[in-house]
N, C-alpha and C positions, 0 to 999 in steps of 0.2 A: 504493500500499500504506499509506503513512504516513496517510492520512486514515481508513483502517480501522482501524489502529493508535491513533489520536488517540480515535476514536470509542469503541473498546473499552476504553481507558484510562480514560475518562470513566465509563463502566459499572462498570468495576472500583472507581474511587473512590467512586461512588454505593453500593458494596456494602462499603464498609470498607477499601478498598486505601490504604495510606499511603506506599508505596515502589514503585519499578520491578520489585522482586522480586515484592512483592504481586500487581502487575497482571499479571506473567508467570504466576503461579500462578493467577490468575482466568481468564485465557484458557485455560491448559492444561485446567483443571477443566471450563470452561464451552465448550470447542471444538465439539463436537457440536452442542450447543445454539445456538451462535453460528452455525455453518455453516447449519443449518436455518433460523434465525429471519432470517438476512439473505442467503440464498442463495450463500453461499461454498462453497469447498471446500478450506479450509486443512488439510493432511494433518500439519503440524508446526507446533508453537508455538514463536514467538520467545523466544529465551532473555533473561534479565535483561539482559545486555551488549548485545545485538542490539536489543532495545527501547529501552533507552537512547541508544544511537547513534543511531538512527533519530530518535526524539523531540528529543534534544539539537542535532540538525542543522537542527531547523525554525527558522527566522529568527522573532526575537521579535516583529517588525512584522507577519510573516504571520499567527501564531497570535493577536496581538492584533486584527488586522484582521477575522479569522473570528469572534473572540470578540464584537467590537463588533456586527458584522451579525447574529449569532445572538442576541445579547441584544435587538436591536431588533425580530427577529421574535417573540421571547418576549413583549417589551412590547406588542405588537400582539395576541398571542393573550391575553393578560390583559386587553384592552381599553384604549384610547386614555385618557390622563389629560389635563386640560385645562390643567394647569401643573405641570411637573416641579419638585421640590425635590431638589437634589443636594447631598450632604455630601461635601466633600473632605478627606481624612485620610490620612496616612501609616503605614506599618507595616513593621517591620523582620522579614526571616525569620531569626531569631536563630541557627538552626543552620547557615546557609549559610556561614559563614566558613572560611577554609582558613588556618591559621598557617603551614603548610608553605610555601605559595605567595605569603604575604602578603597575603591576600585577605580584605577586611572582609566582614561580612554584608551581603546585598543589601537594599536599601529600596524599597518599593513605594509609589507613591502611587496611591491608589483613589478612584473616584467611585461612590457609592452613591445609589440613588434612594430616597426615603423612602416615596413613594407604592406603587410596584411591589415594594420590598424586592429590587430587582435591583442587581447590581453592573453598571455601564453602562461601565466602562472602567478600565483602570490603565496605569501608565507606570513604568519603572524610575527610581529618583534615582541619577544617575551620581555616583561617588565624588567628583570634583572639583566638584560643586556641591551645591546643598540643595533642599529641598521647595519654596522660595518661586518660583524661576523654572520649576520643573518643573510646578508647579500652573497657573502663567500659560500655559504651553505646553499643557497637557493641556486646559484650557477651551477654547483655540482648536481643537484636534484633535477633541475629541469631536462638533462641530457639532450640537449638540441645538437644539432649537427655540427661537425668539425667546422671551423671557418667562421662561426657565428661571431659577429662583432658586438660587443656589450659596450654600452656607454652609462657613464654614471658621474655624479656630481664630485666636488673636490673632496667631500668627506671620504671617498672611496680611494683616495690616492694612497694606497697601502701596498706595501710588498706582498703581504698574504693575498691580497685581491688578484693581484697579476698571477701569482702562483695557482690561485683555485681557477682562473680562465685558461692558463697554460695547461692544466691539469685535464680539462676537457678539451683542448686543442683548439681553444677560441682565441679571440682577439679582444683587446680592451682599449678604450680611449677615455681617460679621465683628466678632469680640469686640474691644474696646480694652483692652490692659494696660500693663505697664510699658515694653514696647519702644516705646510712644508716649507718654512721659511727658508732653510739652507739650499733645499734642492730648487726652490724658485729661483733664489739668487743665481745659482750656478746655471741653471738653464738659461735665464735672461741674459747672463754675461756672454755665454756660449754663442745664442743666437745672434747677439748684436755683433759679433765678429766673424760670422759665417754668411755664406750666400746660400739661399735656399735651394733646394733640390726640386722643388716643385711649387708653383704659384698659381693661384686662381682668384679671379676677382668676379663677384656677383653683384647685381644690383636690383633692388626690388622698389617699385614706385606704387605709391596709393596717391589719395586725393591731395594731402597736405603733408606727405613723408616721403622721404627718398633714403633707402637704407643702401649703403654699399658695404661688402663683406670682403675683405682681403684675406685670403689664407694662405699661409706659407708653411712649408714643411722642411724641417731641418734634420740632417743626420749629425748628431753630436756624439756619436760614439768615439770617433778618434780623439775627441777632447776629453774623454773620460779616463781616469787612471784604472789600470787593471785591477785594483783593489777598491774601486769604488763602489759603494754598497748598492746602487742602483744600476750598474752596469749591465747586469742580467736581465733587467727588466724593461730598459728603455729601447724601443726599437728606432723610434723618432719623436721628435718634438713638433708641435704645432702651434702656430702663432696666429691668432685670429683677431683682426683688428675690424671693429665696426665704425663707420662713419654715418652719422644720422644727420639729416637736414629737416628740420621741421617748419612749417611755415607758420608765422605769428600772423593771424588774420588781422590783428589790429594795426599793425605797422607794415604789414605785406613784406617784412623781411625774413629771410630763412635763419632759423638759429642752428648752429651746427656744433654737434658734440662728437667726441670719439672716446672709444675705451678698447683697450687690448686684454686679451687673456691668454694663456698659455696651456696647452695639453700634453699629457704623455700619452703616446701610443706605442702599443706593444709590438707593432709592426710599422713598416714603411708603405704608406699609401700615397696616391696621387692627391694634390691639394683638393680638387674637386670633390672627390670621394669622401675624405674626411671631413671636409667642410659641410657636405651634406648630412653625413652621420651626426655630427655635432649639433647642427640645426634641428634635425629630426629627433634628438633626445627630449626636447622640450615638448613633441607631441604627447608624450605620457601625461604631461600636465593639462594640455589644451584639448587633446581628443579623449582623455580618459578621466583624470581628477575634475577637471571643469564640468563635464557631463554628469559625473556621478553627483556632485554637489547642486548643480543648477537643474538639471533636468529630473534626477532621481532622488533629489532631497536627501542625500546620504549625511551630510553634515548636521542635517536638522533631525535626523532620526534619533529616538531615544530608546531604540532596542538595547537593552544592557546584558540580557541573558544570551550568551555566546553570539555577539553581534558579527563575528566572523562568516557565519553561516549565511545571513542575510545579504553580507556584502558579497559573497561568491555568487548567490543568485542574481545579483545586479550585474555581476560580470557575465554571467551566461546571457543575459539579456542585452547587454551591450555588443557582445560578441555577434550575437544573432542579427542585431540590427546593421552592424558594421558588414556583415556578410551579404545582407540586402542592398548594400551601398546607400544607405540613409544617412543623410549629412545632418537634416534638422530632427534631432532626436524627440525634443518636445512636441512638434507637431505629428511624429509618427506615433507617439504613445496615444495622442488623442484620436487619430484616425483608427488604431486598433481597437480602442474601446468603442467605436462605432461600429466596426465591421469585423465581426468575429470570424466570418469566412475567409477574408483577406488575411487575418491573424495567424490562424492555423495552416494557410497556404505559404506562409513565409519560408523562404529557401534556409535550409539549414536544421529545421525542425525535426526531420527524420533521420540525421545522422546518428 
């Protein structure tokens, strides 16, 4: 029964449900249609409490395993990609805290594929640890193809993270910031005295904004001493310079600002490719986290009993919507609520 409830819960979220009460109402309203469509004979709708009890007793590792297998099936449905680019980023479920029980909000670390725009996996960040070792473990658990390129923010500029990626025969691009002050200084000085081995310039224009991105790739290996602690991890260094022009409507003048950022790459790539990977890393924020909070009301959710279960139900729904090439998530949820036949005809539901 729990598998049917899991499936119907995903259908409910695809129709705009944001709580167990909403899911129960969806099943109640659509019970006859669900019976007919899926060849069942439910005479009674599970209450909110019954639904919550069943779903909350599912082991996180079990629902996560099902999610990853299902996502793999969706990836094959969308077509194989030659080389995955995976962005790793953490997200807090802000409404999941429980002061009465002394429970902090749950934090999830997710892996998002830039090409397919699918969430490929996630793991809970335990209260007594942090995102760094959790990411290293997730990289190993995902079992993605060799050559997968992982991107992460400066927090993950750690030797053990490079080792975890190397262990699965993957690649890593990670920003260097103040948490690695000495390394950042060494990299900056080396790049200032070297010519790039690859350069790419890209420009994007919008109504009142022009952004130019200059990407340079440097091979600093010859500059590192044989006993340098990072020598076995640095394949190349990437310098990204952003020049942004913003039109001031009051003065009709363009305000110009620039910023530079350095990245470590475990391999040497052409500037265009690695620049694209760095830019796509933020898709996990724009195409995943933003959707979860704005369209699916994740931050507003006050589910406190095993909130990771419902978070994964949202991920199922997002992946189905992306498989159907839907861009306006909010509008699609409303349309699904109005059109049951269209909902169950969505691509990917039979995977």
